[in-house]
RODO-2510 file (C-alpha; in nm, 4 decimals, decimal comma):
residues 349
     n   res          X          Y          Z
     1     m    -0,0019     0,0065     0,0062
     2     r     0,1410     0,3398    -0,0979
     3     t     0,1934     0,6030     0,1639
     4     d     0,0091     0,9400     0,1361
     5     q     0,3326     1,0961     0,0343
     6     e     0,3849     0,8426    -0,2413
     7     l     0,0189     0,9005    -0,3591
     8     t     0,0846     1,2804    -0,3672
     9     a     0,3947     1,2223    -0,5875
    10     l     0,2051     0,9963    -0,8183
    11     a    -0,0837     1,2443    -0,8570
    12     q     0,1697     1,5297    -0,9302
    13     k     0,2949     1,3132    -1,2217
    14     v    -0,0320     1,2149    -1,3431
    15     f    -0,1978     1,5531    -1,3390
    16     a     0,1133     1,7711    -1,4229
    17     d     0,0292     2,0616    -1,6566
    18     p    -0,0024     1,9049    -2,0075
    19     a     0,0446     2,2327    -2,1784
    20     a     0,4119     2,1676    -2,2322
    21     y     0,3215     1,9056    -2,4943
    22     t     0,1935     2,0766    -2,8003
    23     t     0,2131     1,8141    -3,0794
    24     t    -0,0297     1,5203    -3,0971
    25     r     0,2572     1,2652    -3,0959
    26     e     0,4135     1,4222    -2,7776
    27     q     0,0675     1,4142    -2,6163
    28     v     0,0111     1,0495    -2,7100
    29     e     0,3487     0,9618    -2,5598
    30     a     0,2889     1,1559    -2,2390
    31     l    -0,0492     0,9902    -2,1968
    32     h     0,0936     0,6534    -2,2436
    33     d     0,3383     0,7412    -1,9658
    34     r     0,0807     0,8644    -1,7234
    35     a    -0,2134     0,6296    -1,7901
    36     p    -0,1031     0,3621    -1,5445
    37     g    -0,0651     0,6030    -1,2650
    38     a    -0,4106     0,7484    -1,3423
    39     y    -0,5666     0,3969    -1,3384
    40     e    -0,3908     0,3274    -1,0083
    41     l    -0,5102     0,6394    -0,8396
    42     a    -0,8679     0,5946    -0,9646
    43     t    -0,8757     0,2312    -0,8541
    44     l    -0,7541     0,3298    -0,5077
    45     a    -1,0059     0,6197    -0,4947
    46     f    -1,3246     0,4514    -0,6188
    47     k    -1,2745     0,0774    -0,5668
    48     d    -1,0522     0,0689    -0,2464
    49     k    -1,2108     0,3906    -0,1058
    50     n    -0,8741     0,5458    -0,0144
    51     a    -0,9585     0,8941     0,1076
    52     t    -0,6270     1,0444     0,0067
    53     a    -0,6421     0,9011    -0,3452
    54     w    -1,0027     1,0158    -0,3756
    55     r    -0,9068     1,3747    -0,2784
    56     l    -0,6027     1,3691    -0,5157
    57     v    -0,8148     1,2380    -0,8009
    58     q    -1,0925     1,4887    -0,7673
    59     n    -0,8678     1,7958    -0,7263
    60     g    -0,6570     1,6700    -1,0210
    61     v    -0,9476     1,6116    -1,2693
    62     f    -1,0806     1,9591    -1,1588
    63     g    -0,7576     2,1250    -1,2212
    64     l    -0,7277     1,9915    -1,5835
    65     p    -0,7395     2,2657    -1,8519
    66     m    -1,0923     2,1823    -1,9660
    67     f    -1,4578     2,3130    -1,9009
    68     k    -1,4124     2,5478    -1,5919
    69     v    -1,6573     2,6514    -1,3254
    70     t    -1,6136     3,0240    -1,4160
    71     s    -1,7402     3,2551    -1,6946
    72     g    -1,5112     3,0580    -1,9331
    73     r    -1,2155     3,2913    -1,9128
    74     t    -0,8817     3,1401    -1,9598
    75     v    -0,6121     3,3728    -1,8223
    76     d    -0,3485     3,4892    -2,0750
    77     s    -0,4466     3,2384    -2,3303
    78     r    -0,6969     3,1972    -2,6113
    79     r    -0,6617     2,8205    -2,6002
    80     r    -0,9716     2,6288    -2,5094
    81     p    -0,8617     2,2640    -2,5323
    82     f    -1,1955     2,1066    -2,4392
    83     f    -1,3110     1,9215    -2,7492
    84     r    -0,9624     1,9063    -2,9268
    85     g    -0,6072     1,9909    -2,8617
    86     d    -0,5337     1,8156    -2,5233
    87     l    -0,5286     1,4350    -2,5453
    88     i    -0,3533     1,4113    -2,2108
    89     s    -0,6279     1,5687    -2,0181
    90     a    -0,8998     1,3855    -2,2185
    91     g    -0,7350     1,0575    -2,1667
    92     i    -0,6662     1,0929    -1,8014
    93     r    -1,0117     1,2037    -1,7266
    94     d    -1,1627     0,9239    -1,9188
    95     i    -0,9544     0,6636    -1,7485
    96     v    -1,0555     0,8151    -1,4036
    97     w    -1,4288     0,8352    -1,5051
    98     e    -1,4364     0,4829    -1,6359
    99     v    -1,3017     0,3387    -1,3089
   100     e    -1,5470     0,5623    -1,1259
   101     e    -1,8377     0,4381    -1,3296
   102     q    -1,7408     0,0775    -1,2760
   103     n    -1,7639     0,1363    -0,9029
   104     v    -2,1052     0,3265    -0,8791
   105     p    -2,3185     0,1153    -0,6525
   106     r    -2,5783    -0,0681    -0,8499
   107     l    -2,9437    -0,0054    -0,7555
   108     e    -3,2361    -0,1881    -0,9053
   109     p    -3,6098    -0,0872    -0,8990
   110     p    -3,8550    -0,3183    -0,7062
   111     t    -3,9809    -0,4410    -1,0504
   112     p    -3,8384    -0,4059    -1,4066
   113     l    -3,9357    -0,0696    -1,5601
   114     t    -3,9142     0,1019    -1,8923
   115     g    -4,0486     0,4200    -2,0567
   116     e    -4,2848     0,6543    -1,8779
   117     k    -4,3221     0,4090    -1,5717
   118     a    -3,9485     0,4145    -1,5379
   119     a    -3,9277     0,7945    -1,5585
   120     e    -4,2069     0,8300    -1,2853
   121     f    -4,0078     0,6027    -1,0680
   122     i    -3,6877     0,7996    -1,1295
   123     e    -3,8589     1,1330    -1,0485
   124     a    -4,0002     0,9950    -0,7257
   125     e    -3,6610     0,8546    -0,6095
   126     f    -3,4872     1,1754    -0,7067
   127     r    -3,7307     1,3836    -0,5016
   128     r    -3,6849     1,1485    -0,2098
   129     r    -3,3003     1,1797    -0,2274
   130     s    -3,2806     1,5403    -0,3044
   131     v    -3,1289     1,8097    -0,0745
   132     q    -3,4704     1,9784    -0,0725
   133     h    -3,5173     1,7849     0,2587
   134     h    -3,1759     1,9255     0,4039
   135     p    -3,1907     2,0980     0,7411
   136     m    -3,0331     2,4058     0,5772
   137     f    -3,3742     2,5073     0,4538
   138     q    -3,5435     2,4605     0,7968
   139     y    -3,2576     2,6836     0,9376
   140     l    -3,3168     2,9431     0,6817
   141     a    -3,6905     2,9363     0,7528
   142     e    -3,7087     2,9161     1,1240
   143     t    -3,3897     3,0324     1,2883
   144     k    -3,4154     3,3613     1,4880
   145     l    -3,1780     3,6019     1,3187
   146     t    -3,0934     3,9658     1,3362
   147     s    -3,1293     4,1792     1,0079
   148     t    -2,7459     4,1555     0,9821
   149     q    -2,7344     3,7805     1,0383
   150     e    -3,0269     3,7422     0,7911
   151     r    -2,8409     3,9285     0,5266
   152     a    -2,5328     3,7073     0,5868
   153     a    -2,7329     3,3903     0,5557
   154     v    -2,9103     3,4855     0,2390
   155     l    -2,5762     3,6050     0,0783
   156     a    -2,4044     3,2886     0,1764
   157     y    -2,6717     3,0811     0,0191
   158     l    -2,6863     3,2954    -0,3078
   159     h    -2,3105     3,2875    -0,3464
   160     s    -2,3253     2,9059    -0,3164
   161     v    -2,5928     2,8978    -0,5893
   162     m    -2,3786     3,1242    -0,8170
   163     v    -2,0912     2,8788    -0,8124
   164     r    -2,3197     2,6135    -0,9742
   165     i    -2,5574     2,8234    -1,1737
   166     r    -2,2832     2,9916    -1,3720
   167     t    -2,2172     2,6601    -1,5484
   168     v    -2,5662     2,5136    -1,5773
   169     h    -2,6364     2,6736    -1,9286
   170     r    -2,3127     2,5196    -2,0571
   171     s    -2,3973     2,1826    -1,9276
   172     i    -2,7324     2,1849    -2,1144
   173     m    -2,5386     2,2959    -2,4315
   174     l    -2,2895     2,0095    -2,3961
   175     v    -2,5670     1,7547    -2,3792
   176     q    -2,7270     1,8942    -2,6876
   177     i    -2,4119     1,9100    -2,9079
   178     p    -2,4394     1,5469    -3,0260
   179     m    -2,8152     1,5158    -3,0161
   180     e    -3,0313     1,4672    -3,3158
   181     f    -3,1786     1,7832    -3,4656
   182     h    -3,5286     1,7270    -3,3541
   183     d    -3,4281     1,6370    -2,9956
   184     c    -3,2291     1,9586    -2,9868
   185     i    -3,5323     2,1591    -3,0803
   186     k    -3,7255     2,0022    -2,7939
   187     l    -3,4632     2,0838    -2,5321
   188     s    -3,3447     2,4150    -2,6813
   189     k    -3,5805     2,6155    -2,4656
   190     l    -3,3760     2,5092    -2,1538
   191     v    -3,0629     2,6869    -2,2725
   192     i    -3,2465     2,9674    -2,4297
   193     d    -3,4052     3,0524    -2,0851
   194     e    -3,0716     3,0063    -1,9065
   195     l    -2,9186     3,2570    -2,1535
   196     g    -3,2037     3,4984    -2,1104
   197     s    -3,3138     3,4818    -2,4784
   198     g    -3,0123     3,6957    -2,5417
   199     e    -3,0895     3,9492    -2,2806
   200     l    -2,8173     3,9672    -2,0207
   201     n    -3,0280     4,0570    -1,7193
   202     q    -3,2746     3,7844    -1,7894
   203     a    -3,0035     3,5063    -1,7992
   204     h    -3,0326     3,2915    -1,4929
   205     a    -2,6700     3,3357    -1,3829
   206     q    -2,7074     3,7103    -1,4109
   207     r    -3,0312     3,7094    -1,2147
   208     t    -2,8202     3,5520    -0,9367
   209     v    -2,5727     3,8460    -0,9656
   210     l    -2,8577     4,0958    -0,9529
   211     d    -2,9921     3,9457    -0,6446
   212     i    -2,6586     3,9446    -0,4602
   213     e    -2,6178     4,3141    -0,5524
   214     r    -2,9631     4,3839    -0,4216
   215     w    -2,8286     4,2633    -0,0887
   216     g    -2,5302     4,4914    -0,1198
   217     d    -2,2594     4,2531    -0,2331
   218     k    -2,0595     4,1641    -0,5378
   219     v    -1,9985     3,8578    -0,7488
   220     d    -1,6620     3,7160    -0,8646
   221     w    -1,7338     3,5120    -1,1765
   222     h    -1,4035     3,3430    -1,1316
   223     a    -1,4137     3,2805    -0,7664
   224     p    -1,2327     2,9461    -0,7007
   225     v    -1,3935     2,6212    -0,5815
   226     d    -1,2272     2,5296    -0,2584
   227     s    -1,4289     2,2316    -0,1371
   228     v    -1,3048     1,8970    -0,2704
   229     e    -1,6665     1,7786    -0,2197
   230     m    -1,8133     2,0406    -0,4494
   231     r    -1,5344     1,9667    -0,7071
   232     a    -1,6256     1,6016    -0,6998
   233     m    -1,9895     1,6832    -0,7714
   234     l    -1,8957     1,9342    -1,0551
   235     n    -1,6578     1,6708    -1,1860
   236     w    -1,9313     1,4237    -1,1997
   237     n    -2,1783     1,6697    -1,3710
   238     l    -1,9149     1,7259    -1,6470
   239     r    -1,8486     1,3550    -1,6693
   240     t    -2,2078     1,2776    -1,7193
   241     v    -2,3312     1,5469    -1,9548
   242     t    -2,0229     1,4704    -2,1909
   243     h    -2,0577     1,0818    -2,1781
   244     p    -2,0439     0,9094    -2,5091
   245     d    -2,3408     0,7065    -2,3946
   246     s    -2,6360     0,9294    -2,4589
   247     l    -2,8343     0,7681    -2,1752
   248     w    -2,5649     0,8581    -1,9304
   249     s    -2,5554     1,2182    -2,0597
   250     f    -2,9340     1,2606    -2,0240
   251     t    -2,9094     1,1149    -1,6723
   252     g    -2,6661     1,3899    -1,5946
   253     i    -2,8838     1,6689    -1,7421
   254     f    -3,1799     1,5261    -1,5594
   255     s    -2,9967     1,5472    -1,2370
   256     i    -2,8733     1,9080    -1,3020
   257     e    -3,2184     2,0352    -1,4110
   258     w    -3,4012     1,8638    -1,1185
   259     n    -3,1535     1,9894    -0,8613
   260     s    -3,2099     2,3461    -0,9882
   261     y    -3,5814     2,3010    -0,9484
   262     l    -3,6108     2,1140    -0,6162
   263     e    -3,3245     2,2819    -0,4136
   264     l    -3,4037     2,6401    -0,5257
   265     r    -3,7781     2,5688    -0,4593
   266     a    -3,6778     2,4673    -0,1039
   267     a    -3,4827     2,7818    -0,0691
   268     l    -3,7680     2,9973    -0,2137
   269     l    -4,0304     2,8520     0,0265
   270     a    -3,7827     2,8873     0,3206
   271     l    -3,7042     3,2543     0,2617
   272     r    -4,0726     3,3394     0,1873
   273     k    -4,1472     3,1874     0,5237
   274     r    -3,8983     3,4320     0,6708
   275     g    -4,0751     3,7128     0,4982
   276     i    -3,8139     3,7880     0,2257
   277     p    -3,9732     3,9580    -0,0666
   278     d    -3,9647     3,7860    -0,4085
   279     e    -3,7879     4,0839    -0,5665
   280     k    -3,4778     4,0087    -0,3561
   281     m    -3,4476     3,6538    -0,4696
   282     d    -3,5549     3,6669    -0,8250
   283     v    -3,3408     3,3633    -0,9380
   284     l    -3,5110     3,1417    -0,6738
   285     v    -3,8555     3,2500    -0,8030
   286     e    -3,7454     3,1857    -1,1618
   287     h    -3,6067     2,8386    -1,0898
   288     g    -3,8413     2,7290    -0,7969
   289     e    -4,1914     2,8595    -0,8631
   290     g    -4,4451     2,5942    -0,9365
   291     e    -4,5778     2,2754    -0,7904
   292     p    -4,5405     1,9867    -0,8673
   293     y    -4,3116     2,1080    -1,1452
   294     d    -4,1393     2,4407    -1,2193
   295     k    -4,3694     2,6972    -1,3747
   296     d    -4,2072     2,6375    -1,7208
   297     k    -4,2267     2,2721    -1,6739
   298     h    -3,8633     2,2308    -1,7918
   299     a    -3,8094     1,9658    -1,5251
   300     f    -4,1170     1,7776    -1,6438
   301     l    -3,9991     1,8000    -2,0013
   302     v    -3,6614     1,6428    -1,9081
   303     r    -3,8405     1,3701    -1,7170
   304     q    -4,0453     1,2897    -2,0357
   305     e    -3,7438     1,2890    -2,2456
   306     l    -3,5541     1,0700    -2,0057
   307     g    -3,8457     0,8183    -2,0008
   308     r    -3,8268     0,7851    -2,3909
   309     r    -3,4593     0,6841    -2,3668
   310     i    -3,5132     0,4106    -2,0980
   311     e    -3,5884     0,1328    -2,3403
   312     t    -3,4963    -0,1627    -2,1220
   313     p    -3,4960    -0,2594    -1,7502
   314     a    -3,1060    -0,2447    -1,7708
   315     d    -3,1421     0,1137    -1,8801
   316     c    -3,3482     0,1906    -1,5783
   317     v    -3,0979     0,0302    -1,3475
   318     q    -2,8222     0,2495    -1,5071
   319     v    -3,0306     0,5758    -1,4638
   320     y    -3,1453     0,4867    -1,1094
   321     s    -2,7867     0,4120    -1,0035
   322     g    -2,6674     0,7323    -1,1598
   323     i    -2,9097     0,9623    -1,0040
   324     a    -2,8512     0,8057    -0,6685
   325     y    -2,4772     0,8455    -0,6996
   326     h    -2,5263     1,2148    -0,8063
   327     q    -2,7335     1,2880    -0,5080
   328     a    -2,4865     1,1281    -0,2710
   329     l    -2,2074     1,3707    -0,4048
   330     y    -2,4631     1,6528    -0,3832
   331     h    -2,5272     1,5926    -0,0195
   332     s    -2,1629     1,5526     0,0621
   333     f    -2,0775     1,9061    -0,0631
   334     f    -2,4056     2,0583     0,0744
   335     e    -2,3075     1,9639     0,4221
   336     g    -2,0018     2,1941     0,3773
   337     e    -2,2121     2,4713     0,2287
   338     f    -2,4383     2,4575     0,5362
   339     a    -2,1383     2,4812     0,7590
   340     k    -2,0143     2,7869     0,5779
   341     l    -2,3577     2,9508     0,5883
   342     r    -2,3769     2,8953     0,9634
   343     q    -2,0227     3,0314     1,0042
   344     s    -2,1266     3,3341     0,8038
   345     v    -2,4204     3,3971     1,0464
   346     e    -2,2023     3,3714     1,3461
   347     s    -1,9445     3,6057     1,2075
   348     a    -2,2204     3,8580     1,1509
   349     s    -2,3377     3,8349     1,5217
***
């Protein structure tokens, strides 16, 4: 068994900046050199449950020069090697994600399901596992706070939302790129709304910015993600929505869309209970208004489209296992966000 120091040295080799290798041949040779280490780290992380390896893998994948959780800016470079131009990063992340996928706990429905029945089951399971039931929302709704503490709590939550919502529109676009034309048309309204139909202040990420500014604070579009648990969840989002298996990619966008609805609805109801006016949480109203589905029924649309893709009982098992794994990752980082929110309130006392 490798020591933590040895694992750290291995990760440094595997995830070393690939930018030094510019030609395709150089990249292939470098990937061949790093691949065994990537496989070893991923196996230790996801099969053997080695905590140090898991942390090193999640931080390493998140640091690769690919799709970032920012506005998309790459400092001092015009290179965007996401789809092409970086075989090293593409190969390492695929090795890691293949091992992770192989070790996702397998869950089976009580009876074999396909089509709409399967989608109904997946929706119910997602609702049951969602962070909408997290104690953070009871805290936001019922905890006695001064006006200063209330402001700190709301801002802590909105900043947490901002980290995730600034990438949702691109996740939707990534899912749609390989889709057939008619499927793209069906789902295009999701990304059109996320981008505000071309109007900046109507774009959902910008709505979050404006809400934060209404509370007297500012947004850094490039604020780093420090939590390894949040990095793990964001890595999994990226892994699913860009998966070559279209059912996996649709499982990913289902999870992202339904989290946007259920979590932000829970926050909306909690803050309304506190007496916060809707105009000071516009993004929560936009995403969370409506029951049992969001007012635009985007979540329902995704649910229907997912059902069309569940053609066999094995498909349902794959989707069920995928959404359960996604929600486990979501809960892990959410615990940290709740702790940070409470710390913000205590510091405002």
